[in-house]
N, C-alpha and C positions, 0 to 999 in steps of 0.2 A: 482794707481801710487803714489809712496811715494814722499813726499816733501823733497827736498835736503836741508841739513843744510848749512847755510851761515857762513863764517868765516871772522874775521877781525884781522889785525896785531896790537898787543899790544906793543907800544913802550917801556913801562916800563919793561915788562917781556921779550921783544924781541922774542915773539912767537905768533902763530895764535890761536885765541880762538873763540868758537862758538858765533855768534852774538845773542843778546837778543832782542826780539820784545817788543816795548813799550806797557804798559798796555792800553793806549788809542787806540793803533792800534788794539790790540786783541779784545777790547770791540766793536770797530767799525765793525770788521769782523763778530763777533757774531750777532750784531744787523742786519747787512745786510742779514745774513743767515736766521734769524727769520722772517724778513720782507718779504724776497723772498718766504719762506715756507708758511707764512700766505696768501700772495697774491695768491700763487698757489692753496691753499685749497679753498679760496673764489672763485677763478676762476672756479675751478672744480665744486663746489657746484652750482654756477650760471648756468654753462653750463648744468649740470644734471637736475636741476629743471626748468629752463626757456627755454633753447634751446632744450634739448632733451625731456622735459616734464615728467621726472621721479621724483618720490617722494623721499624724504630723507630717509635715513636708519631708523631714529627714527619714521618717519611717517609709514614706512612699518611695523615696529615692532608693533606700535599701531593698525594698520589696521588688522594685523594678530590676535592680542589679541582680538580685537573687534569681528572679525569673529568667534573666538573660543567661546566667551561669548554668541554671538547670537545663535550659535548652541546649547549650553547648555540651553539657554532660550527656544528654540523650543522643546527640550527634556522635559523640565519642564512642558511646556504646555500640551504635550502629557500625561505626568504622572498625571497632574491635571485632565485631562479628564477621565483617567482610574479610579482615586480615586472617582471622582464624580459618575461614573457608579456603583461602589461598594456601595457608600452611598445610591444611589437610590434603590438598591436591599434591603438594610437594612431598609430603610423607608417603602418599600412595605411590608416586613415581619412584621414590627412594626404595620402597619395599619390593615393588614389582619389577622395576627396570634396573636401577643403578646397582644395588647390592647383589642381585643374582648374577649380573654379568661377571663379577669377580668372585663368585662362589661364596658370598657372605650371607649369613642368615638374616632374615628380616627382623626388624625391631618390633617387638610385640606392643599391642595397645596398652598392656599393663605397665610396661616400662615407660612408654611415651606419656602416659597420663598419671604417673605415680607422683605422690607428694602434694596433692591439691586439697586434701581433706582438712578438717579442723575448723569448726565454727568460731572458736575463741580467738582465732587468728585475726578476726576482723571486728571483735567486740568493742574495741576502742572507737570505732566509727559510728556506733549505734546512737551516740549522744547528739549527732548532728541532724538537722532538718533534712528530709529526703534521704535518710540513711540507706534505704534499700537500693537506690540507684547508685549511690556513692560506693557501697560495698560491692555491688555488681561490677562496677567499672574497675575497681582495684583488683578484684578477684580475676576478672578477665585478663588484665594486664599481667598478673602473676602467672597465669596459665600460659599465656602466649610467650612470656619470657622463658619459662621452663621448657616448653616444646621447642622453641627456637634454639635453645642451648643444646638439647639432645640432637636436633636435626643438624646443627653445626658440627657436633662431634662425629656424627655419621658421615657427613660430607668430608671431614678430615680423613677418616678411615678410607673412604672410597678414593680420595685424591692420592693417598699414599700408594694404594694398590694400582691406581691408574698410571702413576709414574713408573711402576714396576711391570707394566703390561707386557713389555718386551720379554722380560725374564719369565713371566708367567706363561707366555706363549710357548716357550721352549721347555717348560717344566711339566705342563699338563701331559699326561700319558696318552698320546694320540696315535702311535704307530703299532703295527702288529709285532708281537714279541719274538716271532720266528720268521724265517724266510717265507715269502709268499709262493714259493715253489709248490707244485702240485703234490709233492710227497708229504706235505704238511696239511692236514685238514682238521677242521673243528669237529670233535666227536661228542661234545656235550655243551649245552648252552647254559646261560645264567637263569636261575629260577628253580622252582620246585621240579623234582624229577624222582624217578624210582632209584633208590639206593642200590648200586651194583653189588653190594655185599649182603644187605638185609632185605632188599626188595620193597621196603616201605617208602612212602613219599617223604622226601627230605629236601630242605633248601640247599641248593648248590650255589655257593657264594662267588663263583667265578665262571670261567669257560675252560674247557679242556681242548687241547690241540694235540692230535696224535702225529707221530713222526718217527724218525730213526733215532736209535740210541746215539748220543753224542752230538745231536743236532744243536748248533749254536743258539743260545737264548740271548736276546738283546734287551737293553734298557729301553723302555718306551718313552722316557722323558728324562730331562736333566734332573739330577738329584744326588743324594748321599746314601751310601749303603749303611743301614742302621742295624740290620739283623742278618746273621749267617748261622743257620741252624742245621745240624747233622742229626738225623733221627731215623729209627726203623719204624716209627709209628706215625699216624696221622699224615701230615703234609710231607713226611720224610725229610729230605734235604731241601731247604728252601732259602731264598734271599728276599729281604724286604728293602725297598728303596723309598726314602722319604723325599718327595719332590717339592715340599713346601706348598704354601697356599691351601693346605688342608688335604693334599693328595699323597697317598702311598700306594705302592704296587707290591704284590707278592708273586714270586715265581717258585712253584712247588714241584715236588717229586723229581728233583734234579738228580742227574748222575753225579754231578759235582758242581761247585761254584768256582768261578774264575776271578773273583774280586776279593778285596780285603775289607774288614770292618772299618767304617769311617771313610772309605774311598769315595771321592767325588767322580761321578760318571756323567757322561753326556748321552743324549738320545742316540741310539744306534751302537753304543759300546756293548761288547759281549760281557755278560755277567755270569754265565753258566752254560751247562750242557744238559740237553734233554735226557731224562732217565726214567726209572721205574721204582723209585725209593718210597718207603712208607706204605700207607694204605692205598695201594694201587694195583690194578689188574692188567696193566700193560704200559708200554713206553708212551709217555705223553707229558705235556706241560699243563699244570693247573695254574691259570693266570687270574689274578684278582686286581681290581681297582678299588681302593678303600678311600672314601671321602669323608673326612671328619669322623673317623672311627667306624663308619658303616660301609659294608660292601655295596657297590653299585655295578650296574651292567657295563662291562668293558666296551661292548659294541656301541654304546652311546658316545664313546670318545674316539674311536678309530676314525682317522681321516679317510675320505673316499677319493681324494684327488691326487694321491701319491701313486705314480705308475711303478711297475716292477723294476724298471731301470733306475728310477729315482731312489727307490728303496735300497737297491743294491749299491748305488753310489753312496748313500748315507752310511751303509754298513762298511763300505771300503774306507770311508773317511774315519769311521770309528776305529778300524784296524790301524790306520795311520797314527791316530792319537795314542793308541795303546803302545 
């Protein structure tokens, strides 16, 4: 409904003119409208939040946003669980396949899972709404980061050894330490046996190969001579070669050694002569393979595809190098 204009008679012009509303009156009218509008808004807000028990529009928006973030957080938790399962498979292959190939010990579960304890580490997150799922997510991310770091270091170690695989192939003790001629035969194997002096069962940490006095003894892999011992007891005269990669070999009861301390030798180089020195009942070589400080069965390392002619050719090459 339109407001009607008011007119007043002007005595000077002798005519009717539109009446003008004073500025104060107009301001008063505007103020009244604003006050009434604000009062209406406050009243509606009060009724909505206190009488009807409904949340404000802003609160509803925040609640919807919070629900959306919570849903994303739950999805993140599921994704972290999936990534953890993938990492567990990688760790298993690392321990069972990759590290054993290069003679490396597996990484224990204690090492892989170390450093994840401590409830106070996440106490600052307890003040938030839905603190349980937030703490769970942060904890899972920390665990994955630590496991991934350890796995990365393991792969670095494997990578270094893989690059040296060619060197490792020539260093591992894989050939017979004496000529394969019929005059040389194995007289005692690795493992428990009856002691030739005392008769009781004792661990024999190598293999014995019988032969003629002075029979050449050869290095079974590339390496460096680290020990030359002359003795009337125990192993008698013996030589130890360090092949690297955790491998050492011992050549005992020698008549004499033919190498020097610190000498670098190649597979097939002569390092001594068969004898009967030390605690021995006949001419033979006591040969040991020592891996990471523990004796292992030498037969597990001997190659089976080397023919007598190839073996002799390798020995001849060793004589040429000497």
